[in-house]
Structure formats: structure tokens, C-alpha cells
C-alpha positions as a Markdown table, in Angstrom:
| # | Residue | x | y | z |
|---|---|---|---|---|
| 1 | Met | 0.0 | 0.0 | 0.0 |
| 2 | Ser | 1.3 | 3.5 | -0.8 |
| 3 | Arg | 2.4 | 6.0 | 1.8 |
| 4 | Lys | -0.6 | 8.2 | 0.8 |
| 5 | Gly | -2.9 | 5.3 | 1.2 |
| 6 | Leu | -1.6 | 4.5 | 4.6 |
| 7 | Tyr | -1.9 | 8.1 | 5.7 |
| 8 | Ala | -5.5 | 8.5 | 4.3 |
| 9 | Arg | -6.6 | 5.2 | 5.9 |
| 10 | Tyr | -5.0 | 5.3 | 9.3 |
| 11 | Val | -3.7 | 8.7 | 10.2 |
| 12 | Leu | -6.1 | 11.2 | 8.6 |
| 13 | Pro | -9.4 | 9.9 | 10.1 |
| 14 | Arg | -7.9 | 10.0 | 13.6 |
| 15 | Leu | -6.3 | 13.4 | 13.0 |
| 16 | Thr | -9.7 | 14.7 | 11.7 |
| 17 | Asp | -11.5 | 13.4 | 14.8 |
| 18 | Leu | -9.0 | 14.8 | 17.2 |
| 19 | Thr | -9.0 | 18.3 | 15.5 |
| 20 | Met | -12.7 | 18.6 | 15.1 |
| 21 | Ser | -13.5 | 17.4 | 18.7 |
| 22 | Arg | -12.0 | 20.6 | 20.2 |
| 23 | Lys | -14.3 | 22.1 | 22.9 |
| 24 | Leu | -14.1 | 25.6 | 21.3 |
| 25 | Leu | -16.2 | 24.3 | 18.4 |
| 26 | Leu | -19.0 | 22.9 | 20.6 |
| 27 | Pro | -21.0 | 26.1 | 20.8 |
| 28 | Tyr | -21.2 | 26.3 | 17.0 |
| 29 | Arg | -22.3 | 22.7 | 16.8 |
| 30 | Gln | -24.9 | 23.2 | 19.4 |
| 31 | Arg | -26.4 | 26.2 | 17.6 |
| 32 | Val | -26.6 | 24.3 | 14.3 |
| 33 | Ile | -27.8 | 21.0 | 15.6 |
| 34 | Gly | -30.2 | 22.6 | 18.0 |
| 35 | Gly | -32.5 | 23.6 | 15.2 |
| 36 | Ala | -32.6 | 20.3 | 13.4 |
| 37 | Val | -36.0 | 18.6 | 13.2 |
| 38 | Gly | -37.5 | 15.5 | 11.5 |
| 39 | Arg | -35.5 | 13.5 | 9.1 |
| 40 | Val | -32.0 | 14.9 | 9.1 |
| 41 | Leu | -29.3 | 14.5 | 6.4 |
| 42 | Glu | -25.8 | 15.2 | 7.7 |
| 43 | Ile | -23.4 | 15.7 | 4.9 |
| 44 | Gly | -19.8 | 15.0 | 5.9 |
| 45 | Ile | -20.8 | 13.3 | 9.1 |
| 46 | Gly | -17.2 | 12.4 | 9.7 |
| 47 | Ser | -16.6 | 10.5 | 13.0 |
| 48 | Gly | -20.1 | 11.3 | 14.3 |
| 49 | Leu | -19.2 | 14.2 | 16.6 |
| 50 | Asn | -22.7 | 15.8 | 16.2 |
| 51 | Leu | -24.7 | 12.7 | 17.0 |
| 52 | Ser | -24.8 | 13.3 | 20.8 |
| 53 | Leu | -26.3 | 16.8 | 20.1 |
| 54 | Tyr | -29.5 | 15.9 | 18.3 |
| 55 | Gly | -32.6 | 16.4 | 20.3 |
| 56 | Asp | -36.0 | 14.7 | 20.6 |
| 57 | Ala | -37.4 | 16.7 | 17.6 |
| 58 | Val | -35.1 | 14.6 | 15.3 |
| 59 | Glu | -36.7 | 11.3 | 14.0 |
| 60 | Glu | -33.7 | 10.0 | 12.1 |
| 61 | Val | -30.2 | 11.0 | 11.1 |
| 62 | Ile | -28.8 | 9.9 | 7.7 |
| 63 | Gly | -25.1 | 10.5 | 7.7 |
| 64 | Val | -23.1 | 10.6 | 4.5 |
| 65 | Asp | -19.3 | 10.7 | 4.2 |
| 66 | Val | -16.7 | 9.7 | 1.6 |
| 67 | Ser | -14.5 | 8.1 | 4.2 |
| 68 | Pro | -15.3 | 4.6 | 5.2 |
| 69 | Glu | -12.9 | 4.9 | 8.1 |
| 70 | Leu | -14.7 | 7.9 | 9.5 |
| 71 | Leu | -18.0 | 6.1 | 9.0 |
| 72 | Thr | -16.7 | 3.2 | 11.1 |
| 73 | Met | -15.9 | 5.7 | 13.9 |
| 74 | Ala | -19.4 | 7.2 | 13.5 |
| 75 | Glu | -21.0 | 3.8 | 13.8 |
| 76 | Arg | -19.4 | 3.3 | 17.2 |
| 77 | Val | -20.9 | 6.6 | 18.4 |
| 78 | Ala | -24.3 | 5.8 | 16.9 |
| 79 | Gln | -24.4 | 2.5 | 18.8 |
| 80 | Arg | -24.1 | 4.4 | 22.1 |
| 81 | Arg | -26.8 | 6.9 | 21.1 |
| 82 | Gly | -30.5 | 6.1 | 21.4 |
| 83 | Leu | -31.3 | 7.6 | 18.0 |
| 84 | Arg | -32.1 | 6.1 | 14.6 |
| 85 | Val | -29.0 | 6.6 | 12.6 |
| 86 | Arg | -28.3 | 5.4 | 9.1 |
| 87 | Leu | -24.7 | 5.8 | 7.7 |
| 88 | Leu | -24.0 | 5.8 | 4.0 |
| 89 | Glu | -20.7 | 6.1 | 2.1 |
| 90 | Gly | -21.0 | 8.6 | -0.7 |
| 91 | Ser | -20.2 | 12.1 | -1.9 |
| 92 | Ala | -22.1 | 15.4 | -1.3 |
| 93 | Glu | -22.1 | 16.1 | -5.1 |
| 94 | His | -23.8 | 12.7 | -5.8 |
| 95 | Leu | -25.9 | 11.7 | -2.8 |
| 96 | Pro | -26.8 | 8.0 | -2.5 |
| 97 | Ser | -29.7 | 7.1 | -4.6 |
| 98 | Asn | -31.8 | 5.8 | -1.7 |
| 99 | Ile | -32.2 | 9.4 | -0.4 |
| 100 | Ala | -35.3 | 10.4 | -2.3 |
| 101 | Asp | -36.2 | 13.8 | -3.6 |
| 102 | Gly | -38.0 | 15.9 | -1.1 |
| 103 | Ser | -37.6 | 13.4 | 1.7 |
| 104 | Ile | -35.4 | 15.4 | 4.2 |
| 105 | Asp | -36.5 | 18.1 | 6.7 |
| 106 | Thr | -33.1 | 19.3 | 7.7 |
| 107 | Val | -29.7 | 19.2 | 6.0 |
| 108 | Val | -26.8 | 19.7 | 8.4 |
| 109 | Ile | -23.2 | 20.5 | 7.3 |
| 110 | Thr | -20.5 | 21.3 | 9.8 |
| 111 | Trp | -17.1 | 22.2 | 8.6 |
| 112 | Ala | -17.3 | 20.1 | 5.5 |
| 113 | Leu | -18.0 | 22.6 | 2.7 |
| 114 | Cys | -14.3 | 23.5 | 2.8 |
| 115 | Ser | -13.3 | 20.1 | 1.6 |
| 116 | Ile | -16.1 | 19.2 | -0.9 |
| 117 | Pro | -14.6 | 19.5 | -4.4 |
| 118 | Asp | -17.7 | 21.0 | -6.0 |
| 119 | Val | -19.7 | 23.0 | -3.5 |
| 120 | Ala | -22.3 | 24.2 | -6.0 |
| 121 | Ala | -23.1 | 20.6 | -7.0 |
| 122 | Ala | -23.4 | 19.7 | -3.3 |
| 123 | Leu | -25.9 | 22.5 | -2.6 |
| 124 | Val | -27.9 | 21.5 | -5.6 |
| 125 | Glu | -28.1 | 18.0 | -4.2 |
| 126 | Ala | -29.1 | 19.3 | -0.8 |
| 127 | His | -31.9 | 21.4 | -2.4 |
| 128 | Arg | -33.1 | 18.3 | -4.3 |
| 129 | Val | -33.6 | 16.1 | -1.2 |
| 130 | Leu | -35.1 | 18.8 | 1.0 |
| 131 | Arg | -38.8 | 19.0 | 1.5 |
| 132 | Pro | -40.6 | 22.3 | 0.8 |
| 133 | Asn | -39.8 | 24.7 | 3.6 |
| 134 | Gly | -37.0 | 22.4 | 4.8 |
| 135 | Ser | -33.8 | 24.0 | 6.2 |
| 136 | Leu | -30.1 | 23.9 | 5.5 |
| 137 | Arg | -28.1 | 24.4 | 8.7 |
| 138 | Phe | -24.3 | 24.8 | 8.5 |
| 139 | Val | -21.2 | 26.2 | 10.1 |
| 140 | Glu | -18.0 | 26.7 | 8.2 |
| 141 | His | -14.7 | 28.6 | 8.1 |
| 142 | Gly | -13.5 | 30.5 | 5.1 |
| 143 | Arg | -11.4 | 33.2 | 3.5 |
| 144 | Ser | -10.5 | 35.9 | 6.0 |
| 145 | Pro | -11.5 | 39.5 | 5.2 |
| 146 | Asp | -8.1 | 40.5 | 6.5 |
| 147 | Thr | -5.9 | 40.8 | 3.4 |
| 148 | Lys | -2.7 | 39.8 | 5.3 |
| 149 | Val | -4.4 | 36.7 | 6.7 |
| 150 | Ala | -5.9 | 35.8 | 3.3 |
| 151 | Trp | -2.4 | 36.1 | 1.8 |
| 152 | Trp | -1.2 | 33.4 | 4.1 |
| 153 | Gln | -4.3 | 31.3 | 3.6 |
| 154 | Asp | -3.7 | 31.3 | -0.2 |
| 155 | Arg | -0.1 | 30.2 | 0.3 |
| 156 | Leu | -0.7 | 27.5 | 2.9 |
| 157 | Thr | -3.8 | 26.0 | 1.2 |
| 158 | Pro | -1.9 | 23.8 | -1.4 |
| 159 | Leu | 0.1 | 22.0 | 1.3 |
| 160 | Trp | -2.8 | 22.1 | 3.9 |
| 161 | Arg | -5.2 | 20.6 | 1.4 |
| 162 | Arg | -3.0 | 17.6 | 0.8 |
| 163 | Cys | -2.5 | 16.7 | 4.5 |
| 164 | Ser | -6.0 | 17.6 | 5.7 |
| 165 | Gly | -8.3 | 15.7 | 3.3 |
| 166 | Gly | -8.9 | 18.5 | 0.9 |
| 167 | Cys | -9.7 | 21.4 | 3.2 |
| 168 | His | -9.4 | 24.8 | 1.5 |
| 169 | Leu | -8.3 | 27.5 | 4.0 |
| 170 | Ser | -9.1 | 30.3 | 1.6 |
| 171 | Arg | -12.4 | 29.1 | 0.1 |
| 172 | Lys | -15.2 | 31.8 | -0.1 |
| 173 | Thr | -17.7 | 29.4 | 1.3 |
| 174 | Ile | -20.3 | 32.0 | 2.5 |
| 175 | Gly | -20.4 | 33.6 | -0.9 |
| 176 | Gly | -21.1 | 30.3 | -2.5 |
| 177 | Val | -24.0 | 29.5 | -0.2 |
| 178 | Gln | -25.5 | 32.9 | -0.8 |
| 179 | Ala | -26.5 | 31.5 | -4.2 |
| 180 | Tyr | -28.4 | 28.7 | -2.5 |
| 181 | Pro | -31.7 | 27.9 | -4.3 |
| 182 | Ser | -34.8 | 29.6 | -3.0 |
| 183 | Gly | -37.7 | 27.9 | -1.2 |
| 184 | His | -35.8 | 26.7 | 1.9 |
| 185 | Arg | -34.6 | 28.2 | 5.1 |
| 186 | Leu | -31.0 | 28.9 | 5.5 |
| 187 | Cys | -29.1 | 29.0 | 8.8 |
| 188 | Ala | -25.6 | 30.1 | 8.0 |
| 189 | Gly | -22.6 | 30.1 | 10.3 |
| 190 | Ala | -19.0 | 30.9 | 9.7 |
| 191 | Thr | -15.8 | 30.7 | 11.8 |
| 192 | Ala | -12.9 | 32.8 | 10.7 |
| 193 | His | -9.3 | 33.2 | 11.8 |
| 194 | Gly | -9.1 | 33.9 | 15.5 |
| 195 | Gly | -12.8 | 34.8 | 15.8 |
| 196 | Ser | -16.2 | 33.8 | 14.7 |
| 197 | Cys | -19.7 | 34.8 | 13.7 |
| 198 | Met | -23.0 | 33.2 | 13.2 |
| 199 | Arg | -26.2 | 34.5 | 11.6 |
| 200 | Asp | -29.6 | 33.2 | 10.5 |
| 201 | Arg | -31.0 | 34.2 | 7.2 |
| 202 | Arg | -34.5 | 33.0 | 6.0 |
| 203 | Asn | -35.4 | 33.1 | 2.4 |
| 204 | Pro | -38.6 | 35.1 | 2.0 |
| 205 | Asn | -39.9 | 32.4 | -0.2 |
| 206 | Gly | -39.2 | 29.7 | 2.3 |
């Protein structure tokens, strides 16, 4: 097996879990997950760090991730949680075919849009599976408004992307989501360098 294969299979999943389980991220998770209801699709569920936060208003969580290793970790978490959880291997741009159109009440994405190769395609898929008046809830980091910080983000991203599973430090994620299709509620959050912000925006057509 290649060195890259060994890293992706054994090191990266554990590094991702360790990094994303930091306590400073918990308040953002709580705000995003706290508004989830009904049937939930979590895109980029990773190692299942959000599973303990879903409340009684959630009927089922369908978790999708491209990493079978992270899904194995999420399965262990799901077994300890009294919640109906279904874990599927697949990409955000091409969701598994057994997730039907208009069958999801809430789509949740936490710090995954930075590493999805085609964010626009992923958002189209999220729109497709959401029910009318469903909601997309997400939290993400992105390109800093500080030009000096953004300069460093641009230069670090090529190396960082290779060792972090595709994460783009300088991606303009919020700008991409602003083009999200109408008819659904949007709860948007963003964490930036050294600080953070979160806001809710409801589409007037939703």
C-alpha cells in the first residue's frame, strides 16, 4: 500500500476526529444541531461528533461521508446513542440514490464545505432532497476579510489541502452559499481566523 494510502486510511481519520472534537467548536455545533428537526441528512458526518447533540425533535439522522474509516468511527458513536442513525458512504455532489427527492426536513453540514470538491453541486443535491420549507443548517470557516491573513491562507492551502483531506483554507464558502436555491430556510454560520460569527437568514420564499 502506498504511503498516501496509509496516511489516508490510518492517520487522517484520527487526526480529523482529534482536531474537530475541540471544545471551542462545541457552541457552534450546538447552535446548528439545536434547530434540526424531523429526518436529518448530515453531509460530511465524519466520526459522528454531532450525534450526541441531536434532540427529541429529530426522528432519524442519515449520515453521508466519503471516508469509510470515519463512518466506522461514527457507527461506534451511533451505537451508544438512542437515536435512529443510518450511515452511508457517498459524496455530497452525488448523494446515495436511496435518499429520495423531497424526503429530508433538515440538511446539516458542519465544517465540510471547505473540503467538498464541488460546493455548487453539493448545494444542488441538498436542495433536491429537502422538503418544501426544509432547512439547510451549516457552520464553516472560510477566507479571511483581512488581506494579510488571506495572503497566508492562499499560500498555505496547497500544502494544507494535501494533508487535511482536501480542506481549502481560503475558500469563499459563505459567498457560494448565498447563491443557494430559493424555497428553503438557511441557517448560516462561519468561523474565521481567531474569531467567529454566526447568523440566521431566512429566504422570504421559504
